[in-house]
C-alpha positions, -999 to +999 in steps of 0.1 A: +149+406-278+151+405-315+168+375-332+188+379-363+179+357-392+209+335-391+202+328-353+165+323-359+173+292-380+196+274-355+167+272-326+132+280-319+127+303-292+097+291-271+102+317-243+102+354-247+136+360-263+147+386-237+146+356-211+172+333-231+202+323-212+236+316-222+229+279-222+205+285-253+224+310-271+243+295-302+280+303-306+290+319-339+311+290-347+280+270-352+281+252-319+255+252-291+261+247-254+237+230-234+224+234-200+255+217-185+278+237-205+290+211-227+293+218-265+266+201-286+269+196-322+236+209-342+237+186-369+256+150-372+258+139-409+249+105-419+266+082-445+248+062-470+255+024-462+254+014-496+276+043-515+295+054-484+285+092-495+274+117-470+236+123-469+229+159-471+204+176-447+181+183-474+179+149-487+142+143-475+140+109-496+169+092-474+159+068-448+173+050-419+163+015-410+170-004-378+166-044-385+161-061-352+183-092-342+166-123-333+176-151-311+174-187-318+137-190-311+129-159-335+124-136-305+137-100-308+168-098-283+169-060-281+198-056-306+195-040-340+217-031-369+214+005-383+213+011-420+211+045-438+201+048-475+205+081-495+176+093-516+193+088-547+197+050-542+160+050-534+150+068-564+170+044-587+152+017-573+181+000-557+173+003-521+156-032-519+187-050-534+212-027-516+193-035-481+194-072-489+233-072-497+241-050-467+222-073-443+236-105-458+270-090-452+263-078-418+247-112-405+281-129-413+298-106-389+272-109-362+281-134-336+242-138-326+235-159-359 
């Protein structure tokens, strides 16, 4: 089968397009249905941890960092805190100080420390 241009941007056809099942075909409302029949979002936006603004899908300079939690002896205990920084914060050179301040605030609220 032939895919329309707007459909081709939503998923990659790895099998012959005529063999696609209903589970792989995106709905017109911008959602997809997985193999179990559940509706799945195509894109979940992130918010910058420093500015609280949405990070756009085309912000290729943005990063998401996981900082691991340590126990009393300095060994990773399997827990972590996630911070997302927008590309604008990074381009202005504020990422280092922003991450330091964010971690200090988060560290106070974690009971592990």
